[in-house]
C-alpha positions as CSV (number, residue, x, y, z in Angstrom):
1,M,-17.8,19.3,7.4
2,Q,-19.9,16.9,9.6
3,N,-21.4,15.0,6.7
4,L,-18.3,14.9,4.5
5,P,-16.3,11.6,4.8
6,T,-12.9,11.4,6.2
7,F,-10.4,9.6,3.9
8,V,-8.2,7.2,5.9
9,L,-5.1,6.4,3.8
10,V,-3.1,3.2,4.2
11,H,0.4,3.0,2.7
12,G,2.1,0.0,1.1
13,A,5.3,-1.9,1.7
14,F,8.4,0.1,2.9
15,A,6.3,3.3,2.7
16,N,4.7,5.5,5.3
17,S,2.2,8.3,5.8
18,F,4.7,10.8,4.3
19,S,4.1,9.6,0.8
20,F,0.5,10.8,1.0
21,A,1.3,14.4,1.7
22,P,0.9,15.7,-1.9
23,L,-2.4,13.8,-2.2
24,Q,-3.6,15.2,1.1
25,A,-2.8,18.7,0.0
26,E,-4.9,18.2,-3.2
27,L,-7.8,16.7,-1.1
28,A,-7.7,19.6,1.3
29,L,-7.8,22.1,-1.5
30,L,-10.9,20.3,-2.8
31,G,-12.5,20.7,0.7
32,H,-11.9,17.2,2.0
33,R,-10.3,16.0,5.2
34,S,-7.9,13.0,5.3
35,A,-5.8,11.1,7.8
36,A,-2.8,9.1,6.6
37,V,-2.0,6.2,9.0
38,D,1.5,4.9,9.7
39,L,1.3,1.2,10.2
40,P,3.4,-0.2,13.2
41,G,7.1,0.1,12.6
42,H,6.6,2.8,9.9
43,G,7.0,6.5,9.8
44,F,8.7,7.8,13.0
45,E,8.5,4.3,14.4
46,A,10.8,3.0,11.7
47,T,14.4,2.0,12.2
48,F,17.0,4.0,10.3
49,P,20.4,2.7,11.6
50,A,23.5,4.9,11.3
51,A,24.9,2.2,9.1
52,Y,22.2,3.1,6.6
53,Q,23.5,6.7,6.3
54,A,26.4,7.7,4.0
55,P,28.9,6.3,3.8
56,Q,27.0,3.1,4.3
57,D,28.3,0.1,6.4
58,L,26.4,-2.8,4.8
59,G,28.0,-5.3,7.1
60,A,26.7,-3.5,10.2
61,L,23.4,-2.9,8.5
62,A,22.9,-6.6,7.9
63,A,23.1,-7.3,11.6
64,E,21.2,-4.2,13.0
65,P,17.9,-5.1,14.8
66,G,14.8,-3.5,13.5
67,R,11.7,-2.4,15.4
68,I,9.4,-3.9,12.8
69,R,10.5,-7.4,13.7
70,G,7.4,-9.4,14.8
71,V,4.9,-6.9,13.5
72,T,1.9,-8.9,12.2
73,L,-0.9,-8.2,9.8
74,A,-3.2,-8.2,12.8
75,A,-1.2,-5.4,14.4
76,N,-1.5,-3.4,11.2
77,A,-5.2,-4.0,11.1
78,A,-5.5,-2.9,14.8
79,R,-3.7,0.4,14.0
80,V,-6.1,1.1,11.1
81,I,-9.2,0.2,13.2
82,E,-8.1,2.6,15.9
83,A,-7.9,5.4,13.3
84,L,-11.2,4.5,11.8
85,E,-12.9,4.5,15.3
86,R,-11.7,8.1,15.8
87,A,-12.5,9.2,12.3
88,K,-16.0,7.7,12.5
89,R,-16.9,10.2,15.2
90,N,-16.8,12.9,12.6
91,G,-19.0,11.2,10.0
92,P,-18.5,8.7,7.2
93,T,-15.2,7.1,6.4
94,I,-13.6,6.1,3.1
95,L,-10.7,3.7,3.6
96,V,-8.1,4.0,0.9
97,A,-5.3,1.5,0.4
98,H,-2.3,1.3,-1.9
99,S,-0.2,-1.7,-2.8
100,R,0.5,-4.0,0.1
101,G,-1.8,-1.9,2.2
102,G,-4.7,-3.6,0.5
103,A,-4.0,-6.8,2.6
104,T,-4.3,-4.7,5.7
105,V,-7.6,-3.0,4.8
106,T,-9.1,-6.3,3.7
107,A,-8.4,-7.7,7.2
108,V,-9.8,-4.5,8.7
109,A,-13.0,-4.9,6.7
110,N,-13.3,-8.5,7.7
111,A,-13.2,-7.5,11.3
112,R,-15.0,-4.2,11.5
113,P,-17.1,-3.5,8.4
114,E,-19.4,-1.1,10.4
115,L,-16.5,1.4,10.6
116,I,-16.2,1.7,6.8
117,D,-18.5,3.4,4.3
118,R,-16.4,2.6,1.3
119,I,-13.1,0.9,0.6
120,V,-10.9,2.1,-2.2
121,Y,-8.1,-0.1,-3.5
122,V,-5.5,1.8,-5.6
123,S,-3.6,-0.9,-7.4
124,A,-3.7,-2.6,-4.0
125,W,-3.7,-6.3,-3.0
126,C,-7.2,-7.6,-2.5
127,P,-6.7,-11.3,-1.7
128,V,-9.8,-13.3,-2.5
129,D,-9.1,-16.8,-3.9
130,L,-5.4,-16.8,-2.9
131,D,-3.1,-15.4,-0.3
132,V,-1.0,-12.4,-1.5
133,A,2.0,-14.6,-1.9
134,G,0.0,-17.1,-4.0
135,Y,-0.7,-14.5,-6.7
136,Y,3.0,-14.2,-7.4
137,A,3.0,-17.8,-8.8
138,E,0.1,-17.1,-11.2
139,P,0.3,-16.2,-14.9
140,E,-0.8,-12.6,-14.3
141,M,2.5,-12.0,-12.5
142,T,4.8,-13.7,-15.0
143,D,6.5,-10.4,-15.9
144,V,7.2,-9.5,-12.3
145,D,10.5,-11.0,-11.0
146,P,10.8,-10.6,-7.2
147,A,14.4,-11.8,-7.5
148,A,15.2,-8.7,-9.4
149,F,15.6,-6.8,-6.1
150,A,17.9,-9.4,-4.5
151,A,20.9,-7.3,-5.1
152,T,19.5,-4.6,-2.7
153,L,18.5,-6.9,0.1
154,V,20.6,-6.6,3.2
155,G,20.9,-9.3,5.8
156,N,19.1,-12.6,6.3
157,P,15.3,-12.1,6.6
158,A,15.0,-15.3,8.7
159,E,17.6,-14.0,11.2
160,L,16.5,-10.4,11.2
161,G,12.8,-11.3,11.3
162,L,12.1,-8.6,8.7
163,L,12.8,-7.7,5.1
164,R,15.6,-5.0,4.7
165,T,16.2,-3.2,1.5
166,N,18.9,-0.7,0.7
167,F,17.0,2.0,-1.1
168,R,20.0,4.3,-0.7
169,T,22.1,2.2,-3.1
170,A,24.0,4.1,-5.8
171,D,24.2,1.0,-8.0
172,P,22.9,2.2,-11.4
173,A,21.5,-1.3,-12.3
174,A,19.6,-1.5,-9.0
175,L,18.2,2.0,-9.4
176,A,17.1,1.2,-12.9
177,T,15.3,-1.9,-11.7
178,F,13.5,0.0,-9.0
179,K,12.5,2.8,-11.5
180,E,11.2,0.3,-14.1
181,A,9.1,-1.5,-11.5
182,F,7.6,1.5,-9.6
183,A,8.1,4.7,-11.5
184,A,9.1,4.4,-15.1
185,D,7.0,7.5,-16.0
186,L,8.6,9.8,-13.4
187,T,11.7,11.9,-13.9
188,D,14.9,10.6,-12.3
189,D,14.7,13.4,-9.7
190,E,11.1,12.6,-8.9
191,F,11.9,8.9,-8.6
192,R,14.9,9.5,-6.4
193,T,12.9,11.9,-4.2
194,F,10.3,9.3,-3.7
195,L,12.9,6.6,-3.1
196,N,14.2,8.7,-0.2
197,T,10.8,8.6,1.5
198,F,11.0,4.8,1.7
199,Q,12.2,3.1,4.9
200,P,14.6,0.1,4.7
201,D,12.5,-2.4,6.8
202,E,9.2,-4.2,6.2
203,N,7.5,-6.9,8.2
204,L,7.2,-10.5,6.9
205,D,3.5,-11.1,7.6
206,A,1.2,-10.6,4.6
207,G,-1.6,-12.7,6.0
208,T,-3.1,-16.1,5.5
209,S,-6.2,-17.6,4.0
210,A,-8.1,-16.3,7.1
211,D,-7.3,-12.7,5.9
212,R,-8.8,-13.0,2.5
213,A,-11.9,-11.1,1.7
214,Q,-15.0,-12.5,3.5
215,A,-18.4,-12.2,1.8
216,A,-20.4,-11.7,5.1
217,T,-18.3,-8.8,6.3
218,W,-15.9,-7.3,3.8
219,G,-18.4,-8.1,1.1
220,R,-21.1,-5.9,2.3
221,I,-19.1,-2.7,2.1
222,P,-19.3,-0.5,-1.1
223,R,-16.0,-0.7,-2.8
224,T,-14.0,0.9,-5.6
225,Y,-10.9,-0.5,-7.4
226,V,-8.7,2.2,-9.0
227,R,-6.6,0.4,-11.6
228,L,-3.2,1.9,-12.4
229,A,-2.9,1.3,-16.2
230,D,0.9,1.3,-16.4
231,D,1.7,-0.4,-13.1
232,A,4.7,-2.8,-13.6
233,S,4.8,-4.1,-10.0
234,V,1.1,-5.0,-9.5
235,P,0.3,-5.4,-13.2
236,P,-3.2,-4.6,-14.6
237,A,-3.7,-8.3,-15.3
238,V,-3.5,-9.2,-11.6
239,Q,-5.5,-6.1,-10.6
240,D,-8.3,-7.3,-13.0
241,R,-8.1,-10.8,-11.7
242,M,-8.7,-9.6,-8.1
243,I,-11.6,-7.5,-9.3
244,R,-13.1,-10.6,-11.0
245,E,-12.6,-12.8,-8.0
246,A,-14.2,-10.2,-5.6
247,D,-17.1,-9.7,-7.9
248,A,-17.7,-13.4,-8.1
249,L,-17.6,-13.6,-4.3
250,T,-20.3,-10.9,-3.8
251,P,-22.0,-10.5,-7.2
252,D,-24.7,-8.2,-5.7
253,N,-22.0,-5.8,-4.6
254,P,-19.4,-5.6,-7.4
255,F,-16.4,-3.3,-7.5
256,D,-16.9,0.2,-9.0
257,V,-13.9,0.2,-11.3
258,R,-11.9,3.3,-12.3
259,T,-8.6,3.7,-14.1
260,L,-5.8,6.2,-13.7
261,E,-2.9,6.4,-16.2
262,G,0.5,5.9,-14.8
263,S,2.9,3.7,-12.8
264,H,2.7,2.4,-9.3
265,L,3.9,5.7,-7.8
266,R,2.9,8.3,-10.3
267,W,-0.5,9.0,-8.7
268,L,1.2,9.9,-5.4
269,V,3.8,12.3,-7.1
270,H,1.2,13.9,-9.4
271,P,-2.0,13.4,-7.3
272,K,-4.5,15.9,-8.8
273,P,-6.3,13.2,-10.9
274,A,-6.5,10.8,-8.0
275,A,-7.7,13.5,-5.6
276,E,-10.4,14.5,-8.1
277,L,-11.4,10.8,-8.4
278,L,-11.6,10.4,-4.7
279,A,-13.5,13.6,-4.2
280,G,-16.1,12.3,-6.7
281,L,-16.5,9.2,-4.6
282,A,-17.1,11.3,-1.6
283,A,-20.0,13.0,-3.3
284,H,-21.9,9.7,-3.8
């Protein structure tokens, strides 16, 4: 096991290490070790107010403090760096990010490239020419409407210091919006099961221009981008744009590009193809 890499897995917004459990099982059965990291304020550090239970008290939920308030991208990066430092004692590391987790691992790679033997972005944000927020104003994101989730937002983000979403809503329209964005190719039961692994709160800091990919550090690490062909929340067009921008930044170290079929969440619910892809990268 000494020469085999450890996969260090970094989740996206509102998610946590729990969502990687099926993938980790598949990796283990293929003979690979992995560690799923909970970013600060996630997993068992998350806030789940009593008002979020059933029956819900949305008025109380709108005012309830959350422990993720004030968590920064730098704090997220520090958490991942700590995990990488420990994993590196056992051999090579492959850092895998999903969705918003890509912003964190990019910051990690800027700061500590020597800890990473390969970065894998799975339909993850890889900010190069723009900040993450900047891409939402670009043509590649035209079909993505952030306001579509406004009906499930709870409280004032400026007052709470965090973004709070009611994933336990029973509103059919809201559930349909979530499913279309993240899991259109899952069954309703699979979709609702995954939705119940989400936590209500997310931090507000997705980074600045200083956290974009840096050629001298991030750019020297071998990297793979796993496109999700049917992703409606990080569409293939924006995935491809980030790949192009990264390749232009470091043309001597371009992305190794792979593609998996499916939505933003399918690879986590049905992880066998993704596990086999990752295992193949470990053999290089």
